[in-house]
Residue, then its C-alpha position, 0 to 999 in steps of 0.5 A: m534500524d530497520s527503516l527504511t528510507g530515501a531510495a533503497f524504501q524507494r526501490v522496494s517500496a515499487s518491488r512489492f507494489n508491482s507483485f500486489d499489481t495482480d493484473g499489471s494495470g498499475q493501480i491496486d485495489s482494494k483485495e490486492l491491498t489485502s494481499a500486499l499488507q497481509a505479506m508484509d505483517m500489515y494486516e488488522s482487518k477488512s474496516q483498516v482497508d477499507k480505511l486507508m483506499k477510501e484516504a487514500d484515493k482521491s479520486g473514487s475509482g475503487e483502486i489506488n497508485f504508487d505514490d498512495f500506496c507509498t503514503i500507506v506504506a509509510q504510514s503504516k509502518s509509522g504506526g500512522g493512517 
């Protein structure tokens, strides 16, 4: 089984999130999310990124936090989203 669960998923996700948070803000924007998804072989299109950002960015700030990133990754890996 190649999926991660629990603490292992959180550690990997935190490492990934931090590596793509290029400005160190604790948030990632659409450009950073695109880079993250490309690096994880999960990128399909700009419209996909726009949709994911819209769904995850409840505050409308144009950025998502770590928890939102984990949700996106988990949904993408399970074929949801």
